[in-house]
mmCIF file as gemmi writes it, N, C-alpha and C atoms, coordinates in Angstrom:
data_model
loop_
_atom_site.group_PDB
_atom_site.id
_atom_site.type_symbol
_atom_site.label_atom_id
_atom_site.label_alt_id
_atom_site.label_comp_id
_atom_site.label_asym_id
_atom_site.label_entity_id
_atom_site.label_seq_id
_atom_site.pdbx_PDB_ins_code
_atom_site.Cartn_x
_atom_site.Cartn_y
_atom_site.Cartn_z
_atom_site.occupancy
_atom_site.B_iso_or_equiv
_atom_site.pdbx_formal_charge
_atom_site.auth_seq_id
_atom_site.auth_asym_id
_atom_site.pdbx_PDB_model_num
ATOM 1 N N . MET Axp A 1 ? -52.559 -108.804 84.207 1 0 ? 1 A 1
ATOM 2 C CA . MET Axp A 1 ? -51.968 -108.109 85.323 1 0 ? 1 A 1
ATOM 3 C C . MET Axp A 1 ? -50.466 -107.969 85.103 1 0 ? 1 A 1
ATOM 4 N N . THR Axp A 2 ? -49.977 -106.789 85.342 1 0 ? 2 A 1
ATOM 5 C CA . THR Axp A 2 ? -48.549 -106.56 85.178 1 0 ? 2 A 1
ATOM 6 C C . THR Axp A 2 ? -47.811 -106.914 86.465 1 0 ? 2 A 1
ATOM 7 N N . VAL Axp A 3 ? -46.51 -107.013 86.338 1 0 ? 3 A 1
ATOM 8 C CA . VAL Axp A 3 ? -45.674 -107.33 87.493 1 0 ? 3 A 1
ATOM 9 C C . VAL Axp A 3 ? -45.797 -106.244 88.561 1 0 ? 3 A 1
ATOM 10 N N . SER Axp A 4 ? -45.86 -105.002 88.133 1 0 ? 4 A 1
ATOM 11 C CA . SER Axp A 4 ? -45.969 -103.897 89.091 1 0 ? 4 A 1
ATOM 12 C C . SER Axp A 4 ? -47.293 -103.947 89.849 1 0 ? 4 A 1
ATOM 13 N N . THR Axp A 5 ? -48.361 -104.333 89.182 1 0 ? 5 A 1
ATOM 14 C CA . THR Axp A 5 ? -49.66 -104.451 89.843 1 0 ? 5 A 1
ATOM 15 C C . THR Axp A 5 ? -49.642 -105.564 90.879 1 0 ? 5 A 1
ATOM 16 N N . VAL Axp A 6 ? -49.06 -106.684 90.519 1 0 ? 6 A 1
ATOM 17 C CA . VAL Axp A 6 ? -48.963 -107.811 91.448 1 0 ? 6 A 1
ATOM 18 C C . VAL Axp A 6 ? -48.086 -107.437 92.64 1 0 ? 6 A 1
ATOM 19 N N . ALA Axp A 7 ? -46.989 -106.726 92.401 1 0 ? 7 A 1
ATOM 20 C CA . ALA Axp A 7 ? -46.098 -106.312 93.483 1 0 ? 7 A 1
ATOM 21 C C . ALA Axp A 7 ? -46.815 -105.342 94.42 1 0 ? 7 A 1
ATOM 22 N N . ALA Axp A 8 ? -47.538 -104.378 93.878 1 0 ? 8 A 1
ATOM 23 C CA . ALA Axp A 8 ? -48.277 -103.421 94.705 1 0 ? 8 A 1
ATOM 24 C C . ALA Axp A 8 ? -49.366 -104.127 95.5 1 0 ? 8 A 1
ATOM 25 N N . TRP Axp A 9 ? -50.068 -105.05 94.873 1 0 ? 9 A 1
ATOM 26 C CA . TRP Axp A 9 ? -51.114 -105.81 95.537 1 0 ? 9 A 1
ATOM 27 C C . TRP Axp A 9 ? -50.529 -106.656 96.673 1 0 ? 9 A 1
ATOM 28 N N . SER Axp A 10 ? -49.401 -107.309 96.422 1 0 ? 10 A 1
ATOM 29 C CA . SER Axp A 10 ? -48.75 -108.138 97.44 1 0 ? 10 A 1
ATOM 30 C C . SER Axp A 10 ? -48.259 -107.287 98.606 1 0 ? 10 A 1
ATOM 31 N N . PHE Axp A 11 ? -47.681 -106.134 98.302 1 0 ? 11 A 1
ATOM 32 C CA . PHE Axp A 11 ? -47.192 -105.232 99.334 1 0 ? 11 A 1
ATOM 33 C C . PHE Axp A 11 ? -48.352 -104.722 100.189 1 0 ? 11 A 1
ATOM 34 N N . SER Axp A 12 ? -49.48 -104.446 99.553 1 0 ? 12 A 1
ATOM 35 C CA . SER Axp A 12 ? -50.67 -104 100.265 1 0 ? 12 A 1
ATOM 36 C C . SER Axp A 12 ? -51.158 -105.079 101.229 1 0 ? 12 A 1
ATOM 37 N N . ILE Axp A 13 ? -51.184 -106.315 100.782 1 0 ? 13 A 1
ATOM 38 C CA . ILE Axp A 13 ? -51.614 -107.418 101.632 1 0 ? 13 A 1
ATOM 39 C C . ILE Axp A 13 ? -50.653 -107.59 102.81 1 0 ? 13 A 1
ATOM 40 N N . LEU Axp A 14 ? -49.36 -107.493 102.551 1 0 ? 14 A 1
ATOM 41 C CA . LEU Axp A 14 ? -48.371 -107.629 103.618 1 0 ? 14 A 1
ATOM 42 C C . LEU Axp A 14 ? -48.538 -106.541 104.679 1 0 ? 14 A 1
ATOM 43 N N . LEU Axp A 15 ? -48.688 -105.3 104.252 1 0 ? 15 A 1
ATOM 44 C CA . LEU Axp A 15 ? -48.866 -104.203 105.205 1 0 ? 15 A 1
ATOM 45 C C . LEU Axp A 15 ? -50.184 -104.35 105.976 1 0 ? 15 A 1
ATOM 46 N N . GLY Axp A 16 ? -51.232 -104.767 105.298 1 0 ? 16 A 1
ATOM 47 C CA . GLY Axp A 16 ? -52.516 -104.99 105.968 1 0 ? 16 A 1
ATOM 48 C C . GLY Axp A 16 ? -52.443 -106.126 106.977 1 0 ? 16 A 1
ATOM 49 N N . LEU Axp A 17 ? -51.742 -107.193 106.624 1 0 ? 17 A 1
ATOM 50 C CA . LEU Axp A 17 ? -51.584 -108.323 107.533 1 0 ? 17 A 1
ATOM 51 C C . LEU Axp A 17 ? -50.799 -107.92 108.78 1 0 ? 17 A 1
ATOM 52 N N . MET Axp A 18 ? -49.736 -107.154 108.586 1 0 ? 18 A 1
ATOM 53 C CA . MET Axp A 18 ? -48.95 -106.709 109.734 1 0 ? 18 A 1
ATOM 54 C C . MET Axp A 18 ? -49.777 -105.793 110.638 1 0 ? 18 A 1
ATOM 55 N N . THR Axp A 19 ? -50.584 -104.927 110.058 1 0 ? 19 A 1
ATOM 56 C CA . THR Axp A 19 ? -51.463 -104.072 110.859 1 0 ? 19 A 1
ATOM 57 C C . THR Axp A 19 ? -52.428 -104.925 111.673 1 0 ? 19 A 1
ATOM 58 N N . PHE Axp A 20 ? -53.01 -105.926 111.033 1 0 ? 20 A 1
ATOM 59 C CA . PHE Axp A 20 ? -53.929 -106.835 111.723 1 0 ? 20 A 1
ATOM 60 C C . PHE Axp A 20 ? -53.218 -107.574 112.859 1 0 ? 20 A 1
ATOM 61 N N . LEU Axp A 21 ? -52.001 -108.055 112.62 1 0 ? 21 A 1
ATOM 62 C CA . LEU Axp A 21 ? -51.275 -108.773 113.661 1 0 ? 21 A 1
ATOM 63 C C . LEU Axp A 21 ? -50.969 -107.879 114.854 1 0 ? 21 A 1
ATOM 64 N N . PHE Axp A 22 ? -50.613 -106.628 114.597 1 0 ? 22 A 1
ATOM 65 C CA . PHE Axp A 22 ? -50.361 -105.704 115.702 1 0 ? 22 A 1
ATOM 66 C C . PHE Axp A 22 ? -51.645 -105.401 116.473 1 0 ? 22 A 1
ATOM 67 N N . ILE Axp A 23 ? -52.758 -105.28 115.787 1 0 ? 23 A 1
ATOM 68 C CA . ILE Axp A 23 ? -54.036 -105.071 116.483 1 0 ? 23 A 1
ATOM 69 C C . ILE Axp A 23 ? -54.363 -106.288 117.343 1 0 ? 23 A 1
ATOM 70 N N . PHE Axp A 24 ? -54.139 -107.463 116.81 1 0 ? 24 A 1
ATOM 71 C CA . PHE Axp A 24 ? -54.37 -108.685 117.576 1 0 ? 24 A 1
ATOM 72 C C . PHE Axp A 24 ? -53.422 -108.751 118.768 1 0 ? 24 A 1
ATOM 73 N N . ARG Axp A 25 ? -52.197 -108.284 118.576 1 0 ? 25 A 1
ATOM 74 C CA . ARG Axp A 25 ? -51.219 -108.252 119.67 1 0 ? 25 A 1
ATOM 75 C C . ARG Axp A 25 ? -51.68 -107.3 120.772 1 0 ? 25 A 1
ATOM 76 N N . ILE Axp A 26 ? -52.294 -106.178 120.408 1 0 ? 26 A 1
ATOM 77 C CA . ILE Axp A 26 ? -52.847 -105.251 121.392 1 0 ? 26 A 1
ATOM 78 C C . ILE Axp A 26 ? -53.934 -105.943 122.215 1 0 ? 26 A 1
ATOM 79 N N . VAL Axp A 27 ? -54.803 -106.679 121.551 1 0 ? 27 A 1
ATOM 80 C CA . VAL Axp A 27 ? -55.868 -107.397 122.253 1 0 ? 27 A 1
ATOM 81 C C . VAL Axp A 27 ? -55.265 -108.446 123.191 1 0 ? 27 A 1
ATOM 82 N N . LEU Axp A 28 ? -54.222 -109.124 122.762 1 0 ? 28 A 1
ATOM 83 C CA . LEU Axp A 28 ? -53.599 -110.138 123.606 1 0 ? 28 A 1
ATOM 84 C C . LEU Axp A 28 ? -52.963 -109.551 124.866 1 0 ? 28 A 1
ATOM 85 N N . THR Axp A 29 ? -52.594 -108.273 124.833 1 0 ? 29 A 1
ATOM 86 C CA . THR Axp A 29 ? -52.021 -107.675 126.041 1 0 ? 29 A 1
ATOM 87 C C . THR Axp A 29 ? -53.063 -107.522 127.137 1 0 ? 29 A 1
ATOM 88 N N . TRP Axp A 30 ? -54.336 -107.594 126.808 1 0 ? 30 A 1
ATOM 89 C CA . TRP Axp A 30 ? -55.392 -107.523 127.81 1 0 ? 30 A 1
ATOM 90 C C . TRP Axp A 30 ? -55.492 -108.822 128.603 1 0 ? 30 A 1
ATOM 91 N N . TYR Axp A 31 ? -54.853 -109.866 128.118 1 0 ? 31 A 1
ATOM 92 C CA . TYR Axp A 31 ? -54.901 -111.175 128.767 1 0 ? 31 A 1
ATOM 93 C C . TYR Axp A 31 ? -53.479 -111.601 129.142 1 0 ? 31 A 1
ATOM 94 N N . PRO Axp A 32 ? -52.995 -111.188 130.301 1 0 ? 32 A 1
ATOM 95 C CA . PRO Axp A 32 ? -51.609 -111.479 130.667 1 0 ? 32 A 1
ATOM 96 C C . PRO Axp A 32 ? -51.322 -112.961 130.871 1 0 ? 32 A 1
ATOM 97 N N . GLN Axp A 33 ? -52.346 -113.783 131.066 1 0 ? 33 A 1
ATOM 98 C CA . GLN Axp A 33 ? -52.127 -115.209 131.263 1 0 ? 33 A 1
ATOM 99 C C . GLN Axp A 33 ? -51.81 -115.945 129.954 1 0 ? 33 A 1
ATOM 100 N N . VAL Axp A 34 ? -51.967 -115.28 128.823 1 0 ? 34 A 1
ATOM 101 C CA . VAL Axp A 34 ? -51.702 -115.906 127.521 1 0 ? 34 A 1
ATOM 102 C C . VAL Axp A 34 ? -50.192 -116.088 127.346 1 0 ? 34 A 1
ATOM 103 N N . ASP Axp A 35 ? -49.8 -117.301 126.988 1 0 ? 35 A 1
ATOM 104 C CA . ASP Axp A 35 ? -48.39 -117.601 126.729 1 0 ? 35 A 1
ATOM 105 C C . ASP Axp A 35 ? -48.12 -117.416 125.239 1 0 ? 35 A 1
ATOM 106 N N . LEU Axp A 36 ? -47.374 -116.367 124.907 1 0 ? 36 A 1
ATOM 107 C CA . LEU Axp A 36 ? -47.115 -116.041 123.499 1 0 ? 36 A 1
ATOM 108 C C . LEU Axp A 36 ? -46.155 -117.022 122.83 1 0 ? 36 A 1
ATOM 109 N N . LYS Axp A 37 ? -45.592 -117.931 123.588 1 0 ? 37 A 1
ATOM 110 C CA . LYS Axp A 37 ? -44.678 -118.926 123.003 1 0 ? 37 A 1
ATOM 111 C C . LYS Axp A 37 ? -45.402 -120.191 122.567 1 0 ? 37 A 1
ATOM 112 N N . ARG Axp A 38 ? -46.689 -120.272 122.86 1 0 ? 38 A 1
ATOM 113 C CA . ARG Axp A 38 ? -47.46 -121.47 122.512 1 0 ? 38 A 1
ATOM 114 C C . ARG Axp A 38 ? -48.387 -121.177 121.335 1 0 ? 38 A 1
ATOM 115 N N . PHE Axp A 39 ? -48.636 -122.235 120.551 1 0 ? 39 A 1
ATOM 116 C CA . PHE Axp A 39 ? -49.556 -122.154 119.431 1 0 ? 39 A 1
ATOM 117 C C . PHE Axp A 39 ? -50.951 -121.898 119.969 1 0 ? 39 A 1
ATOM 118 N N . PRO Axp A 40 ? -51.762 -121.102 119.387 1 0 ? 40 A 1
ATOM 119 C CA . PRO Axp A 40 ? -51.67 -120.332 118.16 1 0 ? 40 A 1
ATOM 120 C C . PRO Axp A 40 ? -51.149 -118.911 118.368 1 0 ? 40 A 1
ATOM 121 N N . PHE Axp A 41 ? -50.859 -118.553 119.615 1 0 ? 41 A 1
ATOM 122 C CA . PHE Axp A 41 ? -50.454 -117.18 119.907 1 0 ? 41 A 1
ATOM 123 C C . PHE Axp A 41 ? -49.074 -116.847 119.358 1 0 ? 41 A 1
ATOM 124 N N . ASN Axp A 42 ? -48.247 -117.862 119.162 1 0 ? 42 A 1
ATOM 125 C CA . ASN Axp A 42 ? -46.925 -117.59 118.582 1 0 ? 42 A 1
ATOM 126 C C . ASN Axp A 42 ? -47.029 -117.152 117.122 1 0 ? 42 A 1
ATOM 127 N N . LEU Axp A 43 ? -48.146 -117.434 116.461 1 0 ? 43 A 1
ATOM 128 C CA . LEU Axp A 43 ? -48.345 -116.959 115.088 1 0 ? 43 A 1
ATOM 129 C C . LEU Axp A 43 ? -48.469 -115.434 115.041 1 0 ? 43 A 1
ATOM 130 N N . VAL Axp A 44 ? -48.853 -114.841 116.157 1 0 ? 44 A 1
ATOM 131 C CA . VAL Axp A 44 ? -48.932 -113.384 116.255 1 0 ? 44 A 1
ATOM 132 C C . VAL Axp A 44 ? -47.622 -112.827 116.8 1 0 ? 44 A 1
ATOM 133 N N . ALA Axp A 45 ? -47.034 -113.515 117.765 1 0 ? 45 A 1
ATOM 134 C CA . ALA Axp A 45 ? -45.84 -113.003 118.445 1 0 ? 45 A 1
ATOM 135 C C . ALA Axp A 45 ? -44.594 -113.046 117.564 1 0 ? 45 A 1
ATOM 136 N N . VAL Axp A 46 ? -44.412 -114.09 116.806 1 0 ? 46 A 1
ATOM 137 C CA . VAL Axp A 46 ? -43.177 -114.241 116.021 1 0 ? 46 A 1
ATOM 138 C C . VAL Axp A 46 ? -42.991 -113.127 114.986 1 0 ? 46 A 1
ATOM 139 N N . PRO Axp A 47 ? -43.99 -112.771 114.174 1 0 ? 47 A 1
ATOM 140 C CA . PRO Axp A 47 ? -43.748 -111.689 113.197 1 0 ? 47 A 1
ATOM 141 C C . PRO Axp A 47 ? -43.735 -110.286 113.806 1 0 ? 47 A 1
ATOM 142 N N . THR Axp A 48 ? -44.342 -110.095 114.972 1 0 ? 48 A 1
ATOM 143 C CA . THR Axp A 48 ? -44.412 -108.75 115.536 1 0 ? 48 A 1
ATOM 144 C C . THR Axp A 48 ? -43.272 -108.432 116.492 1 0 ? 48 A 1
ATOM 145 N N . GLU Axp A 49 ? -42.726 -109.42 117.15 1 0 ? 49 A 1
ATOM 146 C CA . GLU Axp A 49 ? -41.693 -109.184 118.16 1 0 ? 49 A 1
ATOM 147 C C . GLU Axp A 49 ? -40.436 -108.507 117.612 1 0 ? 49 A 1
ATOM 148 N N . PRO Axp A 50 ? -39.969 -108.804 116.391 1 0 ? 50 A 1
ATOM 149 C CA . PRO Axp A 50 ? -38.788 -108.079 115.882 1 0 ? 50 A 1
ATOM 150 C C . PRO Axp A 50 ? -39.003 -106.568 115.768 1 0 ? 50 A 1
ATOM 151 N N . PHE Axp A 51 ? -40.225 -106.129 115.627 1 0 ? 51 A 1
ATOM 152 C CA . PHE Axp A 51 ? -40.518 -104.7 115.6 1 0 ? 51 A 1
ATOM 153 C C . PHE Axp A 51 ? -40.667 -104.143 117.016 1 0 ? 51 A 1
ATOM 154 N N . LEU Axp A 52 ? -41.287 -104.932 117.894 1 0 ? 52 A 1
ATOM 155 C CA . LEU Axp A 52 ? -41.6 -104.445 119.231 1 0 ? 52 A 1
ATOM 156 C C . LEU Axp A 52 ? -40.387 -104.399 120.155 1 0 ? 52 A 1
ATOM 157 N N . ALA Axp A 53 ? -39.508 -105.374 120.068 1 0 ? 53 A 1
ATOM 158 C CA . ALA Axp A 53 ? -38.367 -105.439 120.997 1 0 ? 53 A 1
ATOM 159 C C . ALA Axp A 53 ? -37.499 -104.18 120.947 1 0 ? 53 A 1
ATOM 160 N N . PRO Axp A 54 ? -37.052 -103.717 119.777 1 0 ? 54 A 1
ATOM 161 C CA . PRO Axp A 54 ? -36.253 -102.484 119.763 1 0 ? 54 A 1
ATOM 162 C C . PRO Axp A 54 ? -37.074 -101.244 120.155 1 0 ? 54 A 1
ATOM 163 N N . SER Axp A 55 ? -38.366 -101.264 119.824 1 0 ? 55 A 1
ATOM 164 C CA . SER Axp A 55 ? -39.224 -100.121 120.148 1 0 ? 55 A 1
ATOM 165 C C . SER Axp A 55 ? -39.387 -99.954 121.648 1 0 ? 55 A 1
ATOM 166 N N . ARG Axp A 56 ? -39.453 -101.071 122.357 1 0 ? 56 A 1
ATOM 167 C CA . ARG Axp A 56 ? -39.615 -101.011 123.809 1 0 ? 56 A 1
ATOM 168 C C . ARG Axp A 56 ? -38.419 -100.37 124.493 1 0 ? 56 A 1
ATOM 169 N N . LYS Axp A 57 ? -37.251 -100.445 123.866 1 0 ? 57 A 1
ATOM 170 C CA . LYS Axp A 57 ? -36.059 -99.806 124.434 1 0 ? 57 A 1
ATOM 171 C C . LYS Axp A 57 ? -36.123 -98.288 124.292 1 0 ? 57 A 1
ATOM 172 N N . ILE Axp A 58 ? -36.838 -97.824 123.284 1 0 ? 58 A 1
ATOM 173 C CA . ILE Axp A 58 ? -36.935 -96.388 123.018 1 0 ? 58 A 1
ATOM 174 C C . ILE Axp A 58 ? -38.153 -95.77 123.708 1 0 ? 58 A 1
ATOM 175 N N . VAL Axp A 59 ? -39.295 -96.462 123.635 1 0 ? 59 A 1
ATOM 176 C CA . VAL Axp A 59 ? -40.55 -95.934 124.18 1 0 ? 59 A 1
ATOM 177 C C . VAL Axp A 59 ? -40.886 -96.691 125.465 1 0 ? 59 A 1
ATOM 178 N N . PRO Axp A 60 ? -40.813 -96.025 126.611 1 0 ? 60 A 1
ATOM 179 C CA . PRO Axp A 60 ? -41.134 -96.709 127.863 1 0 ? 60 A 1
ATOM 180 C C . PRO Axp A 60 ? -42.643 -96.92 128.002 1 0 ? 60 A 1
ATOM 181 N N . PRO Axp A 61 ? -43.038 -97.877 128.819 1 0 ? 61 A 1
ATOM 182 C CA . PRO Axp A 61 ? -44.475 -98.076 129.063 1 0 ? 61 A 1
ATOM 183 C C . PRO Axp A 61 ? -45.091 -96.844 129.732 1 0 ? 61 A 1
ATOM 184 N N . LEU Axp A 62 ? -46.305 -96.547 129.364 1 0 ? 62 A 1
ATOM 185 C CA . LEU Axp A 62 ? -47.035 -95.437 129.982 1 0 ? 62 A 1
ATOM 186 C C . LEU Axp A 62 ? -48.007 -96.009 130.999 1 0 ? 62 A 1
ATOM 187 N N . GLY Axp A 63 ? -47.787 -95.726 132.257 1 0 ? 63 A 1
ATOM 188 C CA . GLY Axp A 63 ? -48.653 -96.258 133.303 1 0 ? 63 A 1
ATOM 189 C C . GLY Axp A 63 ? -48.624 -97.764 133.37 1 0 ? 63 A 1
ATOM 190 N N . GLY Axp A 64 ? -47.5 -98.358 133.008 1 0 ? 64 A 1
ATOM 191 C CA . GLY Axp A 64 ? -47.371 -99.814 133.013 1 0 ? 64 A 1
ATOM 192 C C . GLY Axp A 64 ? -47.938 -100.49 131.781 1 0 ? 64 A 1
ATOM 193 N N . VAL Axp A 65 ? -48.362 -99.714 130.792 1 0 ? 65 A 1
ATOM 194 C CA . VAL Axp A 65 ? -48.959 -100.271 129.574 1 0 ? 65 A 1
ATOM 195 C C . VAL Axp A 65 ? -47.989 -100.085 128.41 1 0 ? 65 A 1
ATOM 196 N N . ASP Axp A 66 ? -47.7 -101.186 127.729 1 0 ? 66 A 1
ATOM 197 C CA . ASP Axp A 66 ? -46.819 -101.149 126.558 1 0 ? 66 A 1
ATOM 198 C C . ASP Axp A 66 ? -47.592 -100.572 125.377 1 0 ? 66 A 1
ATOM 199 N N . ILE Axp A 67 ? -47.168 -99.395 124.917 1 0 ? 67 A 1
ATOM 200 C CA . ILE Axp A 67 ? -47.882 -98.735 123.818 1 0 ? 67 A 1
ATOM 201 C C . ILE Axp A 67 ? -47.222 -98.96 122.458 1 0 ? 67 A 1
ATOM 202 N N . THR Axp A 68 ? -46.123 -99.7 122.425 1 0 ? 68 A 1
ATOM 203 C CA . THR Axp A 68 ? -45.42 -99.877 121.15 1 0 ? 68 A 1
ATOM 204 C C . THR Axp A 68 ? -46.264 -100.568 120.079 1 0 ? 68 A 1
ATOM 205 N N . PRO Axp A 69 ? -47.131 -101.54 120.4 1 0 ? 69 A 1
ATOM 206 C CA . PRO Axp A 69 ? -47.959 -102.095 119.314 1 0 ? 69 A 1
ATOM 207 C C . PRO Axp A 69 ? -48.88 -101.051 118.699 1 0 ? 69 A 1
ATOM 208 N N . ILE Axp A 70 ? -49.357 -100.118 119.512 1 0 ? 70 A 1
ATOM 209 C CA . ILE Axp A 70 ? -50.224 -99.06 118.996 1 0 ? 70 A 1
ATOM 210 C C . ILE Axp A 70 ? -49.44 -98.17 118.031 1 0 ? 70 A 1
ATOM 211 N N . LEU Axp A 71 ? -48.197 -97.863 118.399 1 0 ? 71 A 1
ATOM 212 C CA . LEU Axp A 71 ? -47.353 -97.057 117.513 1 0 ? 71 A 1
ATOM 213 C C . LEU Axp A 71 ? -47.124 -97.755 116.18 1 0 ? 71 A 1
ATOM 214 N N . TRP Axp A 72 ? -46.895 -99.068 116.219 1 0 ? 72 A 1
ATOM 215 C CA . TRP Axp A 72 ? -46.632 -99.806 114.977 1 0 ? 72 A 1
ATOM 216 C C . TRP Axp A 72 ? -47.873 -99.927 114.104 1 0 ? 72 A 1
ATOM 217 N N . VAL Axp A 73 ? -49.044 -99.989 114.707 1 0 ? 73 A 1
ATOM 218 C CA . VAL Axp A 73 ? -50.282 -99.959 113.904 1 0 ? 73 A 1
ATOM 219 C C . VAL Axp A 73 ? -50.34 -98.65 113.132 1 0 ? 73 A 1
ATOM 220 N N . GLY Axp A 74 ? -50.034 -97.56 113.819 1 0 ? 74 A 1
ATOM 221 C CA . GLY Axp A 74 ? -50.031 -96.257 113.158 1 0 ? 74 A 1
ATOM 222 C C . GLY Axp A 74 ? -48.993 -96.156 112.066 1 0 ? 74 A 1
ATOM 223 N N . ILE Axp A 75 ? -47.794 -96.678 112.32 1 0 ? 75 A 1
ATOM 224 C CA . ILE Axp A 75 ? -46.721 -96.619 111.33 1 0 ? 75 A 1
ATOM 225 C C . ILE Axp A 75 ? -47.086 -97.423 110.084 1 0 ? 75 A 1
ATOM 226 N N . PHE Axp A 76 ? -47.544 -98.665 110.275 1 0 ? 76 A 1
ATOM 227 C CA . PHE Axp A 76 ? -47.892 -99.496 109.124 1 0 ? 76 A 1
ATOM 228 C C . PHE Axp A 76 ? -49.078 -98.926 108.354 1 0 ? 76 A 1
ATOM 229 N N . SER Axp A 77 ? -50.05 -98.361 109.057 1 0 ? 77 A 1
ATOM 230 C CA . SER Axp A 77 ? -51.194 -97.741 108.379 1 0 ? 77 A 1
ATOM 231 C C . SER Axp A 77 ? -50.756 -96.526 107.572 1 0 ? 77 A 1
ATOM 232 N N . LEU Axp A 78 ? -49.884 -95.725 108.152 1 0 ? 78 A 1
ATOM 233 C CA . LEU Axp A 78 ? -49.38 -94.547 107.458 1 0 ? 78 A 1
ATOM 234 C C . LEU Axp A 78 ? -48.592 -94.937 106.205 1 0 ? 78 A 1
ATOM 235 N N . VAL Axp A 79 ? -47.698 -95.905 106.333 1 0 ? 79 A 1
ATOM 236 C CA . VAL Axp A 79 ? -46.895 -96.346 105.185 1 0 ? 79 A 1
ATOM 237 C C . VAL Axp A 79 ? -47.798 -96.898 104.081 1 0 ? 79 A 1
ATOM 238 N N . ARG Axp A 80 ? -48.793 -97.68 104.479 1 0 ? 80 A 1
ATOM 239 C CA . ARG Axp A 80 ? -49.707 -98.242 103.483 1 0 ? 80 A 1
ATOM 240 C C . ARG Axp A 80 ? -50.456 -97.139 102.741 1 0 ? 80 A 1
ATOM 241 N N . GLU Axp A 81 ? -50.91 -96.139 103.471 1 0 ? 81 A 1
ATOM 242 C CA . GLU Axp A 81 ? -51.637 -95.037 102.844 1 0 ? 81 A 1
ATOM 243 C C . GLU Axp A 81 ? -50.722 -94.191 101.957 1 0 ? 81 A 1
ATOM 244 N N . LEU Axp A 82 ? -49.511 -93.898 102.447 1 0 ? 82 A 1
ATOM 245 C CA . LEU Axp A 82 ? -48.582 -93.074 101.668 1 0 ? 82 A 1
ATOM 246 C C . LEU Axp A 82 ? -48.141 -93.751 100.369 1 0 ? 82 A 1
ATOM 247 N N . LEU Axp A 83 ? -48.009 -95.07 100.41 1 0 ? 83 A 1
ATOM 248 C CA . LEU Axp A 83 ? -47.528 -95.782 99.23 1 0 ? 83 A 1
ATOM 249 C C . LEU Axp A 83 ? -48.648 -96.307 98.343 1 0 ? 83 A 1
ATOM 250 N N . LEU Axp A 84 ? -49.718 -96.799 98.954 1 0 ? 84 A 1
ATOM 251 C CA . LEU Axp A 84 ? -50.723 -97.521 98.177 1 0 ? 84 A 1
ATOM 252 C C . LEU Axp A 84 ? -52.122 -96.932 98.247 1 0 ? 84 A 1
ATOM 253 N N . GLY Axp A 85 ? -52.287 -95.833 98.949 1 0 ? 85 A 1
ATOM 254 C CA . GLY Axp A 85 ? -53.595 -95.198 99.044 1 0 ? 85 A 1
ATOM 255 C C . GLY Axp A 85 ? -54.005 -94.588 97.712 1 0 ? 85 A 1
ATOM 256 N N . GLN Axp A 86 ? -55.139 -93.935 97.708 1 0 ? 86 A 1
ATOM 257 C CA . GLN Axp A 86 ? -55.67 -93.354 96.473 1 0 ? 86 A 1
ATOM 258 C C . GLN Axp A 86 ? -54.705 -92.343 95.859 1 0 ? 86 A 1
ATOM 259 N N . GLN Axp A 87 ? -53.994 -91.605 96.7 1 0 ? 87 A 1
ATOM 260 C CA . GLN Axp A 87 ? -52.992 -90.644 96.235 1 0 ? 87 A 1
ATOM 261 C C . GLN Axp A 87 ? -51.579 -91.13 96.568 1 0 ? 87 A 1
ATOM 262 N N . GLY Axp A 88 ? -51.407 -92.421 96.773 1 0 ? 88 A 1
ATOM 263 C CA . GLY Axp A 88 ? -50.125 -92.975 97.176 1 0 ? 88 A 1
ATOM 264 C C . GLY Axp A 88 ? -49.069 -92.907 96.091 1 0 ? 88 A 1
ATOM 265 N N . LEU Axp A 89 ? -47.827 -92.959 96.517 1 0 ? 89 A 1
ATOM 266 C CA . LEU Axp A 89 ? -46.705 -92.856 95.583 1 0 ? 89 A 1
ATOM 267 C C . LEU Axp A 89 ? -46.683 -93.992 94.568 1 0 ? 89 A 1
ATOM 268 N N . ILE Axp A 90 ? -46.869 -95.203 95.027 1 0 ? 90 A 1
ATOM 269 C CA . ILE Axp A 90 ? -46.844 -96.356 94.11 1 0 ? 90 A 1
ATOM 270 C C . ILE Axp A 90 ? -48.071 -96.33 93.209 1 0 ? 90 A 1
ATOM 271 N N . THR Axp A 91 ? -49.218 -95.991 93.781 1 0 ? 91 A 1
ATOM 272 C CA . THR Axp A 91 ? -50.455 -95.919 92.995 1 0 ? 91 A 1
ATOM 273 C C . THR Axp A 91 ? -50.317 -94.886 91.872 1 0 ? 91 A 1
ATOM 274 N N . MET Axp A 92 ? -49.781 -93.728 92.208 1 0 ? 92 A 1
ATOM 275 C CA . MET Axp A 92 ? -49.636 -92.671 91.213 1 0 ? 92 A 1
ATOM 276 C C . MET Axp A 92 ? -48.581 -93.041 90.154 1 0 ? 92 A 1
ATOM 277 N N . ALA Axp A 93 ? -47.551 -93.761 90.548 1 0 ? 93 A 1
ATOM 278 C CA . ALA Axp A 93 ? -46.498 -94.132 89.609 1 0 ? 93 A 1
ATOM 279 C C . ALA Axp A 93 ? -46.983 -95.131 88.568 1 0 ? 93 A 1
ATOM 280 N N . PHE Axp A 94 ? -47.924 -95.988 88.939 1 0 ? 94 A 1
ATOM 281 C CA . PHE Axp A 94 ? -48.382 -97.036 88.024 1 0 ? 94 A 1
ATOM 282 C C . PHE Axp A 94 ? -49.592 -96.618 87.203 1 0 ? 94 A 1
ATOM 283 N N . HIS Axp A 95 ? -50.123 -95.439 87.441 1 0 ? 95 A 1
ATOM 284 C CA . HIS Axp A 95 ? -51.297 -95.008 86.668 1 0 ? 95 A 1
ATOM 285 C C . HIS Axp A 95 ? -51 -93.82 85.828 1 0 ? 95 A 1
């Protein structure tokens, strides 16, 4: 395995993990009694909050529902596909 392959593989895992965390964060919004500062929920809140906090200032809630995690799922999925998908930039550069 070359360094570029390992880097692309690691980047893919990171983007996939972040997408999963945002999806889990969406599910957690259905349960308002959950304290995101307590274990194990802080494992989801800590990596996602730096993305969500600035987004909430730009995108207001729709009908009282915070849609920023949904936007970030789309952004991370798009970036992963553009860079590492079958026709992705990184994929095409290494083949």
